[in-house]
Residue, then its C-alpha position, 0 to 999 in steps of 0.5 A: m461764054i455767050d452760049a453758057l450765058d444763054a443756057a443759064m437764061l433758059a434754066a433761070s426761066a424754067d425756074g420761074a425767074p424769067l431773064t430777058s437780057r444778057p445783063d440780067a443773066v450776068r447779074y443772076v449768075l453772079r448773085d448765084w455764085l456770090v451766094g453759093h460761095g458765102y459772099l452774099r446772103h440769100r434774100e430769103d435767108p432771114e436766119g443767116a443760115n446761108 
């Protein structure tokens, strides 16, 4: 899982969201999963489409 988390950190950095620690990466991955499954609204979704 550490290798996958490190890969997610690199991918997020390439997308413009630099992650400097594994705890940041865990929060990033969890938020992405929660938004993707409809448990959390995306911050940039004012109309509630997500």
